[in-house]
VMD Tcl script that builds the backbone (N, CA, C; Angstrom):
set m [mol new atoms 558]
animate dup $m
set s [atomselect $m all]
$s set {name element resname resid chain x y z} {
  {N N MET 1 A -35.822 130.258 5.768}
  {CA C MET 1 A -34.899 131.132 6.618}
  {C C MET 1 A -33.231 131.071 6.017}
  {N N ALA 2 A -33.020 132.201 6.110}
  {CA C ALA 2 A -31.546 132.440 5.380}
  {C C ALA 2 A -30.610 131.716 6.440}
  {N N ARG 3 A -29.558 131.112 5.823}
  {CA C ARG 3 A -28.541 130.316 6.379}
  {C C ARG 3 A -27.476 131.100 6.692}
  {N N GLY 4 A -27.298 132.215 5.827}
  {CA C GLY 4 A -26.062 133.031 6.317}
  {C C GLY 4 A -26.494 134.683 5.788}
  {N N PRO 5 A -25.826 135.429 6.061}
  {CA C PRO 5 A -26.114 137.151 5.988}
  {C C PRO 5 A -26.202 137.184 4.486}
  {N N VAL 6 A -27.304 138.324 4.187}
  {CA C VAL 6 A -27.338 138.698 3.030}
  {C C VAL 6 A -26.855 139.916 3.115}
  {N N ARG 7 A -25.923 140.463 2.550}
  {CA C ARG 7 A -25.062 141.814 2.465}
  {C C ARG 7 A -25.131 142.508 0.993}
  {N N ARG 8 A -24.861 143.740 1.624}
  {CA C ARG 8 A -24.708 144.399 0.279}
  {C C ARG 8 A -23.692 144.189 -0.661}
  {N N PRO 9 A -23.703 144.038 -1.899}
  {CA C PRO 9 A -22.631 143.776 -2.865}
  {C C PRO 9 A -21.475 144.816 -2.482}
  {N N TYR 10 A -20.488 144.182 -2.641}
  {CA C TYR 10 A -19.033 145.061 -2.932}
  {C C TYR 10 A -19.296 146.091 -3.862}
  {N N GLU 11 A -18.745 147.428 -3.924}
  {CA C GLU 11 A -18.925 148.225 -5.056}
  {C C GLU 11 A -17.557 148.699 -5.060}
  {N N ARG 12 A -17.037 148.667 -6.357}
  {CA C ARG 12 A -15.452 149.004 -6.697}
  {C C ARG 12 A -15.279 150.457 -6.985}
  {N N VAL 13 A -16.596 150.916 -7.308}
  {CA C VAL 13 A -16.528 152.472 -7.793}
  {C C VAL 13 A -17.556 152.878 -6.947}
  {N N LYS 14 A -17.454 154.013 -6.042}
  {CA C LYS 14 A -18.204 154.721 -5.530}
  {C C LYS 14 A -18.312 156.366 -5.631}
  {N N MET 15 A -19.540 156.755 -6.034}
  {CA C MET 15 A -19.616 158.127 -6.473}
  {C C MET 15 A -21.076 158.571 -5.657}
  {N N ASP 16 A -21.080 159.781 -5.540}
  {CA C ASP 16 A -22.144 160.622 -5.215}
  {C C ASP 16 A -22.669 161.848 -6.087}
  {N N VAL 17 A -23.605 161.142 -6.999}
  {CA C VAL 17 A -23.858 161.899 -8.484}
  {C C VAL 17 A -24.573 163.123 -8.179}
  {N N CYS 18 A -24.627 164.056 -8.696}
  {CA C CYS 18 A -25.503 165.328 -8.713}
  {C C CYS 18 A -27.028 164.906 -9.001}
  {N N ASN 19 A -27.147 164.037 -10.002}
  {CA C ASN 19 A -28.314 163.649 -10.725}
  {C C ASN 19 A -29.344 162.665 -9.662}
  {N N GLN 20 A -29.791 163.411 -8.546}
  {CA C GLN 20 A -30.223 162.742 -7.572}
  {C C GLN 20 A -31.264 163.642 -6.579}
  {N N SER 21 A -32.496 163.350 -6.022}
  {CA C SER 21 A -33.060 164.145 -5.310}
  {C C SER 21 A -33.873 163.004 -4.254}
  {N N ALA 22 A -34.485 163.896 -3.169}
  {CA C ALA 22 A -35.252 163.330 -2.190}
  {C C ALA 22 A -36.329 162.364 -2.339}
  {N N ARG 23 A -36.504 161.124 -1.805}
  {CA C ARG 23 A -37.426 160.301 -2.071}
  {C C ARG 23 A -38.822 160.916 -1.350}
  {N N SER 24 A -40.018 160.762 -2.329}
  {CA C SER 24 A -41.166 161.002 -1.791}
  {C C SER 24 A -42.221 159.909 -1.473}
  {N N SER 25 A -41.586 158.666 -1.729}
  {CA C SER 25 A -42.540 157.422 -1.689}
  {C C SER 25 A -41.354 156.303 -0.997}
  {N N ALA 26 A -42.219 155.370 -0.415}
  {CA C ALA 26 A -41.422 154.088 -0.056}
  {C C ALA 26 A -41.084 153.328 -1.082}
  {N N ILE 27 A -39.724 152.689 -1.176}
  {CA C ILE 27 A -39.344 152.066 -2.221}
  {C C ILE 27 A -40.415 150.564 -2.264}
  {N N SER 28 A -40.763 150.411 -3.582}
  {CA C SER 28 A -41.739 149.141 -3.570}
  {C C SER 28 A -41.400 148.250 -4.927}
  {N N ALA 29 A -40.352 148.711 -5.707}
  {CA C ALA 29 A -39.926 147.929 -6.698}
  {C C ALA 29 A -38.690 148.290 -7.332}
  {N N ILE 30 A -37.975 147.354 -8.126}
  {CA C ILE 30 A -36.470 147.442 -8.393}
  {C C ILE 30 A -36.826 147.261 -9.978}
  {N N VAL 31 A -36.298 148.208 -10.583}
  {CA C VAL 31 A -36.181 148.554 -12.030}
  {C C VAL 31 A -34.747 147.855 -12.680}
  {N N LEU 32 A -34.748 147.046 -13.647}
  {CA C LEU 32 A -33.751 146.359 -14.269}
  {C C LEU 32 A -33.596 147.306 -15.491}
  {N N HIS 33 A -32.234 147.816 -15.989}
  {CA C HIS 33 A -32.053 148.509 -16.918}
  {C C HIS 33 A -30.593 147.712 -17.706}
  {N N ASP 34 A -30.490 148.616 -18.960}
  {CA C ASP 34 A -28.933 148.077 -19.496}
  {C C ASP 34 A -28.728 149.652 -19.993}
  {N N THR 35 A -27.538 149.583 -20.267}
  {CA C THR 35 A -26.804 150.939 -20.470}
  {C C THR 35 A -26.782 151.207 -21.959}
  {N N GLU 36 A -26.855 150.289 -22.871}
  {CA C GLU 36 A -26.798 150.345 -24.403}
  {C C GLU 36 A -25.240 150.873 -24.714}
  {N N SER 37 A -24.449 150.146 -24.078}
  {CA C SER 37 A -22.940 150.672 -24.126}
  {C C SER 37 A -22.282 149.302 -23.952}
  {N N HIS 38 A -21.169 149.349 -24.531}
  {CA C HIS 38 A -19.960 148.202 -24.740}
  {C C HIS 38 A -19.463 147.957 -23.278}
  {N N ASP 39 A -19.193 146.781 -22.900}
  {CA C ASP 39 A -18.311 146.256 -21.545}
  {C C ASP 39 A -17.270 146.474 -21.884}
  {N N ILE 40 A -16.440 147.251 -21.248}
  {CA C ILE 40 A -14.983 147.081 -21.207}
  {C C ILE 40 A -14.295 146.689 -19.850}
  {N N PRO 41 A -13.599 145.749 -20.146}
  {CA C PRO 41 A -12.866 145.090 -18.921}
  {C C PRO 41 A -12.168 146.053 -17.811}
  {N N GLY 42 A -12.292 145.953 -16.693}
  {CA C GLY 42 A -12.038 147.079 -15.678}
  {C C GLY 42 A -13.043 147.678 -15.369}
  {N N THR 43 A -12.751 148.966 -14.547}
  {CA C THR 43 A -13.690 149.920 -13.811}
  {C C THR 43 A -13.844 151.210 -14.692}
  {N N GLY 44 A -13.195 151.103 -15.974}
  {CA C GLY 44 A -13.536 152.438 -16.484}
  {C C GLY 44 A -14.586 152.879 -17.294}
  {N N ASP 45 A -15.302 151.818 -17.748}
  {CA C ASP 45 A -16.858 152.027 -17.845}
  {C C ASP 45 A -17.573 152.265 -16.898}
  {N N LEU 46 A -17.416 151.650 -15.779}
  {CA C LEU 46 A -18.496 152.356 -14.595}
  {C C LEU 46 A -18.097 153.705 -13.912}
  {N N LYS 47 A -16.788 154.183 -14.276}
  {CA C LYS 47 A -16.558 155.442 -13.751}
  {C C LYS 47 A -17.105 156.475 -14.979}
  {N N ALA 48 A -16.937 156.056 -16.282}
  {CA C ALA 48 A -17.631 156.634 -17.221}
  {C C ALA 48 A -19.149 157.064 -17.212}
  {N N ILE 49 A -19.655 155.978 -16.846}
  {CA C ILE 49 A -21.081 156.042 -16.563}
  {C C ILE 49 A -21.336 157.021 -15.406}
  {N N GLY 50 A -20.622 157.032 -14.251}
  {CA C GLY 50 A -20.990 157.851 -13.354}
  {C C GLY 50 A -20.426 159.268 -13.758}
  {N N ALA 51 A -19.812 159.328 -14.279}
  {CA C ALA 51 A -19.236 160.944 -14.987}
  {C C ALA 51 A -20.719 161.369 -15.794}
  {N N TRP 52 A -21.059 160.481 -16.492}
  {CA C TRP 52 A -22.325 161.014 -17.406}
  {C C TRP 52 A -23.435 161.304 -16.239}
  {N N PHE 53 A -23.796 160.550 -15.134}
  {CA C PHE 53 A -24.617 160.595 -14.335}
  {C C PHE 53 A -24.406 161.655 -13.408}
  {N N ASP 54 A -23.272 162.381 -13.358}
  {CA C ASP 54 A -22.986 163.314 -12.384}
  {C C ASP 54 A -22.710 164.663 -13.467}
  {N N ASN 55 A -23.343 164.459 -14.584}
  {CA C ASN 55 A -23.368 165.985 -15.509}
  {C C ASN 55 A -25.086 166.093 -15.494}
  {N N PRO 56 A -25.186 167.598 -15.097}
  {CA C PRO 56 A -26.571 167.962 -14.938}
  {C C PRO 56 A -27.153 167.732 -16.233}
  {N N ALA 57 A -26.362 167.929 -17.571}
  {CA C ALA 57 A -27.324 167.941 -18.853}
  {C C ALA 57 A -27.686 166.534 -18.945}
  {N N ALA 58 A -27.264 165.500 -18.445}
  {CA C ALA 58 A -27.929 164.215 -18.713}
  {C C ALA 58 A -29.346 164.010 -17.824}
  {N N GLN 59 A -29.339 164.611 -16.608}
  {CA C GLN 59 A -30.441 164.296 -16.065}
  {C C GLN 59 A -31.048 162.891 -15.991}
  {N N ALA 60 A -30.048 162.091 -15.800}
  {CA C ALA 60 A -30.236 160.522 -15.289}
  {C C ALA 60 A -29.450 160.148 -14.560}
  {N N SER 61 A -29.607 159.058 -13.915}
  {CA C SER 61 A -28.765 158.251 -12.761}
  {C C SER 61 A -29.475 157.014 -12.699}
  {N N ALA 62 A -28.830 156.113 -11.645}
  {CA C ALA 62 A -29.401 154.955 -11.282}
  {C C ALA 62 A -28.393 155.052 -9.882}
  {N N HIS 63 A -28.994 153.953 -8.990}
  {CA C HIS 63 A -28.569 153.716 -7.867}
  {C C HIS 63 A -27.284 153.093 -7.862}
  {N N VAL 64 A -27.243 152.261 -8.909}
  {CA C VAL 64 A -25.751 151.128 -9.107}
  {C C VAL 64 A -25.795 150.438 -10.690}
  {N N CYS 65 A -24.924 150.296 -10.951}
  {CA C CYS 65 A -24.437 149.751 -12.088}
  {C C CYS 65 A -23.528 148.447 -12.029}
  {N N VAL 66 A -23.747 147.140 -12.801}
  {CA C VAL 66 A -22.957 146.271 -12.654}
  {C C VAL 66 A -22.539 145.851 -14.216}
  {N N ASP 67 A -21.023 145.704 -14.462}
  {CA C ASP 67 A -20.558 145.197 -15.912}
  {C C ASP 67 A -20.215 143.885 -16.024}
  {N N GLY 68 A -19.953 143.452 -17.064}
  {CA C GLY 68 A -19.628 142.030 -17.466}
  {C C GLY 68 A -19.021 141.201 -16.584}
  {N N GLN 69 A -17.769 141.807 -15.899}
  {CA C GLN 69 A -17.181 141.147 -14.742}
  {C C GLN 69 A -17.486 141.042 -13.601}
  {N N GLY 70 A -18.921 141.371 -13.303}
  {CA C GLY 70 A -19.232 141.614 -12.135}
  {C C GLY 70 A -18.915 142.681 -11.199}
  {N N TYR 71 A -18.395 143.682 -11.481}
  {CA C TYR 71 A -17.916 144.682 -10.844}
  {C C TYR 71 A -19.086 145.829 -10.731}
  {N N SER 72 A -19.274 146.427 -9.707}
  {CA C SER 72 A -20.369 147.182 -9.677}
  {C C SER 72 A -20.036 148.607 -9.042}
  {N N ALA 73 A -20.632 149.473 -9.446}
  {CA C ALA 73 A -20.498 151.161 -8.820}
  {C C ALA 73 A -21.904 151.634 -8.249}
  {N N GLN 74 A -21.529 152.285 -7.197}
  {CA C GLN 74 A -22.992 153.007 -6.725}
  {C C GLN 74 A -22.767 154.309 -6.800}
  {N N TYR 75 A -23.995 154.925 -7.478}
  {CA C TYR 75 A -24.108 156.624 -7.862}
  {C C TYR 75 A -25.104 157.052 -6.719}
  {N N VAL 76 A -26.003 156.662 -6.488}
  {CA C VAL 76 A -27.265 157.079 -5.539}
  {C C VAL 76 A -27.214 156.393 -4.513}
  {N N PRO 77 A -27.238 156.956 -3.230}
  {CA C PRO 77 A -27.771 156.174 -2.381}
  {C C PRO 77 A -29.006 155.763 -2.102}
  {N N ASP 78 A -29.420 154.347 -1.617}
  {CA C ASP 78 A -30.652 153.823 -1.793}
  {C C ASP 78 A -31.664 154.913 -1.076}
  {N N ASP 79 A -31.419 155.458 0.027}
  {CA C ASP 79 A -32.603 156.451 0.485}
  {C C ASP 79 A -32.782 157.883 -0.369}
  {N N ARG 80 A -32.261 157.813 -1.426}
  {CA C ARG 80 A -32.351 158.858 -2.231}
  {C C ARG 80 A -32.655 158.436 -3.559}
  {N N LYS 81 A -33.429 159.227 -4.176}
  {CA C LYS 81 A -34.216 158.914 -5.702}
  {C C LYS 81 A -33.321 159.174 -6.615}
  {N N ALA 82 A -32.807 158.135 -7.386}
  {CA C ALA 82 A -32.086 158.113 -8.735}
  {C C ALA 82 A -33.164 158.608 -9.735}
  {N N TRP 83 A -32.761 159.132 -10.935}
  {CA C TRP 83 A -33.381 159.433 -11.987}
  {C C TRP 83 A -33.328 158.434 -13.187}
  {N N HIS 84 A -33.791 157.396 -13.174}
  {CA C HIS 84 A -33.856 156.470 -14.048}
  {C C HIS 84 A -35.142 155.876 -14.610}
  {N N CYS 85 A -36.286 156.397 -14.321}
  {CA C CYS 85 A -37.447 155.842 -14.911}
  {C C CYS 85 A -38.604 156.750 -14.678}
  {N N MET 86 A -38.279 158.125 -14.773}
  {CA C MET 86 A -39.623 159.059 -14.979}
  {C C MET 86 A -40.464 158.925 -13.849}
  {N N ASN 87 A -41.712 158.610 -14.081}
  {CA C ASN 87 A -42.823 158.776 -12.969}
  {C C ASN 87 A -42.661 157.657 -11.831}
  {N N TYR 88 A -41.718 156.868 -11.905}
  {CA C TYR 88 A -41.651 155.661 -10.879}
  {C C TYR 88 A -40.159 156.174 -10.047}
  {N N ASN 89 A -39.673 157.049 -10.392}
  {CA C ASN 89 A -38.114 157.385 -9.636}
  {C C ASN 89 A -38.354 157.063 -8.166}
  {N N SER 90 A -39.516 157.777 -7.785}
  {CA C SER 90 A -39.291 157.890 -6.216}
  {C C SER 90 A -39.881 156.565 -5.532}
  {N N GLN 91 A -40.433 155.733 -6.258}
  {CA C GLN 91 A -40.986 154.502 -5.713}
  {C C GLN 91 A -39.815 153.250 -6.035}
  {N N THR 92 A -38.516 153.470 -6.565}
  {CA C THR 92 A -38.056 152.480 -7.235}
  {C C THR 92 A -36.559 152.456 -6.791}
  {N N LEU 93 A -35.721 151.366 -7.036}
  {CA C LEU 93 A -34.495 151.300 -6.909}
  {C C LEU 93 A -33.753 150.928 -8.469}
  {N N GLY 94 A -32.989 151.671 -8.982}
  {CA C GLY 94 A -32.485 151.158 -10.135}
  {C C GLY 94 A -31.458 150.763 -10.254}
  {N N VAL 95 A -31.071 149.468 -11.125}
  {CA C VAL 95 A -29.878 148.886 -11.233}
  {C C VAL 95 A -29.635 148.757 -13.174}
  {N N GLU 96 A -28.523 149.563 -13.210}
  {CA C GLU 96 A -27.996 149.398 -14.775}
  {C C GLU 96 A -27.081 148.338 -14.806}
  {N N GLN 97 A -27.231 147.967 -16.006}
  {CA C GLN 97 A -26.369 146.830 -16.537}
  {C C GLN 97 A -25.453 147.022 -17.730}
  {N N ILE 98 A -24.310 146.808 -17.892}
  {CA C ILE 98 A -23.534 147.360 -19.014}
  {C C ILE 98 A -23.991 146.236 -20.104}
  {N N GLY 99 A -24.699 146.909 -21.057}
  {CA C GLY 99 A -24.696 145.893 -22.151}
  {C C GLY 99 A -25.967 146.596 -23.297}
  {N N PHE 100 A -26.579 145.696 -24.000}
  {CA C PHE 100 A -27.276 145.990 -25.046}
  {C C PHE 100 A -28.724 145.477 -24.835}
  {N N ALA 101 A -30.053 146.054 -25.264}
  {CA C ALA 101 A -31.148 145.495 -25.361}
  {C C ALA 101 A -31.284 144.344 -26.381}
  {N N THR 102 A -30.340 144.571 -27.389}
  {CA C THR 102 A -30.326 143.377 -28.681}
  {C C THR 102 A -29.625 142.335 -28.143}
  {N N TYR 103 A -29.053 141.934 -26.753}
  {CA C TYR 103 A -28.478 140.954 -26.688}
  {C C TYR 103 A -29.507 139.567 -26.879}
  {N N THR 104 A -28.928 138.552 -27.057}
  {CA C THR 104 A -29.827 137.423 -27.275}
  {C C THR 104 A -29.556 136.705 -25.882}
  {N N THR 105 A -30.523 135.680 -25.665}
  {CA C THR 105 A -30.557 134.831 -24.444}
  {C C THR 105 A -29.201 134.124 -24.385}
  {N N LEU 106 A -28.646 133.807 -25.232}
  {CA C LEU 106 A -27.163 133.265 -25.199}
  {C C LEU 106 A -26.311 134.448 -24.737}
  {N N LEU 107 A -26.232 135.555 -25.271}
  {CA C LEU 107 A -25.418 136.305 -24.815}
  {C C LEU 107 A -25.535 136.684 -23.289}
  {N N TRP 108 A -26.573 136.864 -23.049}
  {CA C TRP 108 A -27.051 137.368 -21.617}
  {C C TRP 108 A -26.405 136.172 -20.648}
  {N N ASN 109 A -26.690 134.765 -20.973}
  {CA C ASN 109 A -26.252 133.644 -20.134}
  {C C ASN 109 A -24.949 133.478 -20.223}
  {N N ARG 110 A -24.551 133.642 -21.269}
  {CA C ARG 110 A -22.883 133.056 -21.541}
  {C C ARG 110 A -21.884 134.205 -21.243}
  {N N ASN 111 A -22.092 135.211 -21.749}
  {CA C ASN 111 A -20.963 136.446 -21.673}
  {C C ASN 111 A -21.395 137.289 -20.646}
  {N N ALA 112 A -22.569 137.225 -19.683}
  {CA C ALA 112 A -22.596 138.288 -18.734}
  {C C ALA 112 A -23.225 137.577 -17.532}
  {N N ARG 113 A -22.633 136.147 -17.082}
  {CA C ARG 113 A -23.005 135.435 -16.066}
  {C C ARG 113 A -22.355 136.010 -14.808}
  {N N SER 114 A -21.219 136.722 -14.568}
  {CA C SER 114 A -20.891 137.221 -13.424}
  {C C SER 114 A -21.483 138.509 -13.149}
  {N N GLN 115 A -22.117 139.283 -14.266}
  {CA C GLN 115 A -23.060 140.309 -14.178}
  {C C GLN 115 A -24.156 139.936 -13.772}
  {N N LEU 116 A -24.892 138.846 -14.111}
  {CA C LEU 116 A -26.168 138.592 -13.503}
  {C C LEU 116 A -26.193 137.949 -12.174}
  {N N LYS 117 A -25.141 137.319 -11.966}
  {CA C LYS 117 A -24.987 137.053 -10.108}
  {C C LYS 117 A -25.088 138.310 -9.524}
  {N N LYS 118 A -24.121 139.253 -9.852}
  {CA C LYS 118 A -24.079 140.412 -9.139}
  {C C LYS 118 A -25.386 140.883 -8.739}
  {N N VAL 119 A -26.076 141.022 -10.035}
  {CA C VAL 119 A -27.516 141.692 -9.866}
  {C C VAL 119 A -28.210 140.882 -9.185}
  {N N ALA 120 A -28.213 139.595 -9.071}
  {CA C ALA 120 A -29.085 138.775 -8.258}
  {C C ALA 120 A -28.658 138.818 -6.788}
  {N N LYS 121 A -27.496 139.394 -6.347}
  {CA C LYS 121 A -27.297 139.818 -5.150}
  {C C LYS 121 A -27.877 141.340 -4.653}
  {N N TYR 122 A -27.802 142.024 -5.551}
  {CA C TYR 122 A -28.580 143.431 -5.192}
  {C C TYR 122 A -30.286 143.165 -4.774}
  {N N LEU 123 A -30.484 142.183 -5.735}
  {CA C LEU 123 A -31.922 142.062 -5.424}
  {C C LEU 123 A -32.123 141.211 -4.229}
  {N N ALA 124 A -31.439 140.328 -3.974}
  {CA C ALA 124 A -31.448 139.707 -2.536}
  {C C ALA 124 A -31.371 140.576 -1.501}
  {N N TYR 125 A -30.381 141.550 -1.485}
  {CA C TYR 125 A -30.105 142.322 -0.359}
  {C C TYR 125 A -31.186 143.454 -0.340}
  {N N TRP 126 A -31.724 143.921 -1.491}
  {CA C TRP 126 A -32.890 145.039 -1.585}
  {C C TRP 126 A -34.107 144.194 -1.030}
  {N N SER 127 A -34.286 143.043 -1.295}
  {CA C SER 127 A -35.400 142.630 -1.104}
  {C C SER 127 A -35.610 142.295 0.617}
  {N N GLN 128 A -34.289 141.923 1.089}
  {CA C GLN 128 A -34.582 141.811 2.393}
  {C C GLN 128 A -34.408 143.064 3.274}
  {N N ARG 129 A -33.849 143.991 2.750}
  {CA C ARG 129 A -33.846 145.387 3.465}
  {C C ARG 129 A -35.142 145.992 3.341}
  {N N TYR 130 A -35.624 146.125 1.984}
  {CA C TYR 130 A -36.772 146.782 1.765}
  {C C TYR 130 A -38.083 146.031 1.955}
  {N N GLY 131 A -38.216 144.492 1.866}
  {CA C GLY 131 A -39.268 144.023 2.015}
  {C C GLY 131 A -40.106 144.012 0.408}
  {N N ILE 132 A -39.045 144.097 -0.530}
  {CA C ILE 132 A -39.743 143.931 -2.027}
  {C C ILE 132 A -39.583 142.312 -2.230}
  {N N PRO 133 A -40.726 141.757 -2.688}
  {CA C PRO 133 A -40.734 140.428 -3.008}
  {C C PRO 133 A -40.063 140.128 -4.396}
  {N N LEU 134 A -39.197 138.897 -4.115}
  {CA C LEU 134 A -38.486 138.453 -5.502}
  {C C LEU 134 A -39.215 137.703 -6.452}
  {N N GLN 135 A -40.366 138.685 -7.170}
  {CA C GLN 135 A -41.158 138.219 -8.050}
  {C C GLN 135 A -41.226 139.247 -9.087}
  {N N ARG 136 A -42.038 138.799 -10.108}
  {CA C ARG 136 A -42.333 140.204 -11.107}
  {C C ARG 136 A -43.218 141.310 -10.535}
  {N N GLY 137 A -42.859 142.414 -10.542}
  {CA C GLY 137 A -43.724 143.340 -10.153}
  {C C GLY 137 A -44.599 143.895 -11.216}
  {N N ALA 138 A -45.779 144.848 -10.932}
  {CA C ALA 138 A -46.607 145.103 -11.784}
  {C C ALA 138 A -46.662 146.694 -11.622}
  {N N VAL 139 A -46.906 147.493 -12.823}
  {CA C VAL 139 A -46.742 148.899 -12.700}
  {C C VAL 139 A -48.380 149.397 -13.644}
  {N N SER 140 A -49.001 150.455 -12.952}
  {CA C SER 140 A -49.789 150.858 -14.069}
  {C C SER 140 A -50.331 152.589 -13.308}
  {N N ASN 141 A -50.483 153.327 -14.457}
  {CA C ASN 141 A -50.620 154.699 -14.285}
  {C C ASN 141 A -49.921 155.330 -13.430}
  {N N GLY 142 A -48.376 155.039 -13.533}
  {CA C GLY 142 A -47.327 155.942 -12.481}
  {C C GLY 142 A -47.429 155.368 -11.124}
  {N N GLN 143 A -47.979 154.194 -10.971}
  {CA C GLN 143 A -47.843 153.322 -9.762}
  {C C GLN 143 A -47.550 152.205 -9.771}
  {N N VAL 144 A -46.854 151.531 -8.790}
  {CA C VAL 144 A -46.263 150.371 -8.572}
  {C C VAL 144 A -47.710 149.384 -7.781}
  {N N THR 145 A -48.220 148.697 -8.811}
  {CA C THR 145 A -49.429 147.965 -8.234}
  {C C THR 145 A -49.374 146.591 -7.560}
  {N N ARG 146 A -47.912 146.159 -8.017}
  {CA C ARG 146 A -47.492 144.681 -7.297}
  {C C ARG 146 A -46.215 144.902 -6.997}
  {N N LYS 147 A -45.566 144.741 -5.659}
  {CA C LYS 147 A -44.376 144.871 -5.576}
  {C C LYS 147 A -43.220 143.915 -6.171}
  {N N GLY 148 A -42.235 144.011 -6.453}
  {CA C GLY 148 A -41.354 143.237 -7.033}
  {C C GLY 148 A -40.302 143.970 -7.876}
  {N N VAL 149 A -39.991 143.093 -9.035}
  {CA C VAL 149 A -38.793 143.379 -9.721}
  {C C VAL 149 A -39.319 143.681 -11.373}
  {N N VAL 150 A -39.079 144.744 -11.905}
  {CA C VAL 150 A -39.808 145.152 -13.141}
  {C C VAL 150 A -38.448 145.416 -14.190}
  {N N THR 151 A -39.040 145.508 -15.614}
  {CA C THR 151 A -37.845 145.925 -16.461}
  {C C THR 151 A -38.310 147.353 -16.762}
  {N N HIS 152 A -37.319 147.903 -17.169}
  {CA C HIS 152 A -37.743 149.349 -17.565}
  {C C HIS 152 A -38.583 149.246 -18.812}
  {N N SER 153 A -38.604 148.269 -19.590}
  {CA C SER 153 A -39.693 148.207 -20.777}
  {C C SER 153 A -40.944 148.176 -20.114}
  {N N ASP 154 A -41.026 147.248 -18.945}
  {CA C ASP 154 A -42.465 147.389 -18.372}
  {C C ASP 154 A -43.079 148.506 -17.757}
  {N N LEU 155 A -42.572 149.535 -17.832}
  {CA C LEU 155 A -42.845 150.612 -17.310}
  {C C LEU 155 A -43.648 151.685 -18.340}
  {N N GLY 156 A -43.485 151.387 -19.668}
  {CA C GLY 156 A -44.015 152.028 -20.656}
  {C C GLY 156 A -43.722 153.298 -20.653}
  {N N ALA 157 A -44.717 154.259 -21.512}
  {CA C ALA 157 A -44.615 155.726 -21.604}
  {C C ALA 157 A -44.104 156.385 -20.218}
  {N N LEU 158 A -44.784 156.126 -19.089}
  {CA C LEU 158 A -44.623 157.073 -17.880}
  {C C LEU 158 A -43.278 156.466 -17.228}
  {N N GLY 159 A -42.606 155.548 -17.834}
  {CA C GLY 159 A -41.234 155.256 -17.264}
  {C C GLY 159 A -40.212 155.601 -18.338}
  {N N GLY 160 A -40.622 156.381 -19.363}
  {CA C GLY 160 A -39.579 156.993 -20.562}
  {C C GLY 160 A -39.907 156.380 -21.749}
  {N N GLY 161 A -40.700 155.227 -21.829}
  {CA C GLY 161 A -40.690 154.848 -23.123}
  {C C GLY 161 A -39.633 153.954 -23.521}
  {N N HIS 162 A -38.780 153.292 -22.684}
  {CA C HIS 162 A -37.682 152.653 -23.294}
  {C C HIS 162 A -37.932 151.102 -23.435}
  {N N HIS 163 A -36.934 150.478 -24.081}
  {CA C HIS 163 A -37.085 148.961 -24.443}
  {C C HIS 163 A -36.152 148.242 -23.678}
  {N N ASP 164 A -35.439 148.560 -22.855}
  {CA C ASP 164 A -34.239 147.845 -22.211}
  {C C ASP 164 A -34.933 146.969 -20.953}
  {N N PRO 165 A -34.442 145.953 -20.683}
  {CA C PRO 165 A -32.995 145.518 -21.160}
  {C C PRO 165 A -33.324 144.514 -22.171}
  {N N GLY 166 A -34.422 144.383 -22.828}
  {CA C GLY 166 A -34.675 143.637 -24.078}
  {C C GLY 166 A -35.372 142.393 -23.601}
  {N N PRO 167 A -35.902 141.954 -24.699}
  {CA C PRO 167 A -37.019 140.559 -24.427}
  {C C PRO 167 A -36.134 139.372 -24.411}
  {N N ALA 168 A -34.733 139.210 -24.747}
  {CA C ALA 168 A -34.124 138.080 -24.303}
  {C C ALA 168 A -33.410 138.167 -22.816}
  {N N TYR 169 A -33.738 139.137 -22.149}
  {CA C TYR 169 A -33.077 139.221 -20.815}
  {C C TYR 169 A -33.819 138.121 -19.874}
  {N N PRO 170 A -32.968 137.466 -18.990}
  {CA C PRO 170 A -33.404 136.371 -18.322}
  {C C PRO 170 A -33.663 136.804 -17.065}
  {N N VAL 171 A -34.840 137.405 -16.876}
  {CA C VAL 171 A -35.372 137.765 -15.800}
  {C C VAL 171 A -35.901 136.693 -14.672}
  {N N ASN 172 A -36.468 135.907 -15.131}
  {CA C ASN 172 A -36.895 134.527 -14.144}
  {C C ASN 172 A -35.569 133.957 -13.717}
  {N N ALA 173 A -34.592 133.763 -14.627}
  {CA C ALA 173 A -33.160 133.453 -14.021}
  {C C ALA 173 A -32.642 134.122 -13.047}
  {N N VAL 174 A -32.344 135.187 -13.221}
  {CA C VAL 174 A -31.973 136.303 -12.148}
  {C C VAL 174 A -32.866 136.049 -10.892}
  {N N LEU 175 A -34.362 136.360 -11.011}
  {CA C LEU 175 A -34.926 136.068 -9.917}
  {C C LEU 175 A -34.664 134.853 -8.996}
  {N N TYR 176 A -34.563 133.632 -9.808}
  {CA C TYR 176 A -34.463 132.487 -9.269}
  {C C TYR 176 A -32.996 132.248 -8.437}
  {N N THR 177 A -31.751 132.960 -8.815}
  {CA C THR 177 A -30.886 133.000 -8.579}
  {C C THR 177 A -30.772 134.231 -7.047}
  {N N ALA 178 A -31.730 135.266 -7.316}
  {CA C ALA 178 A -31.764 136.150 -6.086}
  {C C ALA 178 A -32.393 135.530 -4.690}
  {N N ARG 179 A -33.523 134.609 -5.210}
  {CA C ARG 179 A -34.170 133.868 -3.902}
  {C C ARG 179 A -33.255 132.922 -3.380}
  {N N TYR 180 A -32.266 132.047 -4.167}
  {CA C TYR 180 A -31.246 131.272 -3.841}
  {C C TYR 180 A -30.388 132.193 -2.738}
  {N N TYR 181 A -29.805 133.226 -3.014}
  {CA C TYR 181 A -29.157 134.007 -2.412}
  {C C TYR 181 A -29.705 134.647 -1.046}
  {N N LYS 182 A -31.152 134.855 -1.252}
  {CA C LYS 182 A -31.863 135.391 -0.234}
  {C C LYS 182 A -31.833 134.313 0.962}
  {N N ARG 183 A -31.959 133.048 0.426}
  {CA C ARG 183 A -32.472 131.942 1.295}
  {C C ARG 183 A -30.905 131.393 1.846}
  {N N ARG 184 A -30.076 131.338 1.078}
  {CA C ARG 184 A -28.811 130.777 1.769}
  {C C ARG 184 A -27.800 131.550 2.201}
  {N N GLY 185 A -28.058 132.965 1.775}
  {CA C GLY 185 A -26.804 134.003 2.302}
  {C C GLY 185 A -25.796 133.868 1.240}
  {N N TRP 186 A -24.751 134.782 1.208}
  {CA C TRP 186 A -23.701 134.603 0.393}
  {C C TRP 186 A -22.685 135.593 0.832}
}
mol reanalyze $m
mol bondsrecalc $m
mol representation Tube
mol addrep $m
């Protein structure tokens, strides 16, 4: 039982980008991404990513993005479909993290500690709000077969064939922290 409220993380940047559409499925998974871009202190990088998501030529978006300082931005409301993982878009929530799939475990854990904590807060919030278990999810043939949290690379070709957030990304540590936040509140 939670000892305190699990609330939506504060977003320093709020945009309503054009690259979004109506959902046709219930939310059953959360997809973790990275942006393949450098983290720049302040919110300029979050605004630049939002501008890209607001460009019709990009045909891409995510619900939120978190930078290395733990600042976040919302680009697509949760009840709408962001365009972040092809055949899985309607069933998922997408969280981008500013960084690279080539990051080592040391880089993710040392340089992105605030970022990973903020991502865990989103996972805790979405888990409570949408009933998504804080476990590794599973997907097959364009469908979520086990509710939970997946990486973009877990989705394979039907998710766009991406390799982010990389093999060194500390998924289990982020899930552990999210379970803590969900249990204790923050």
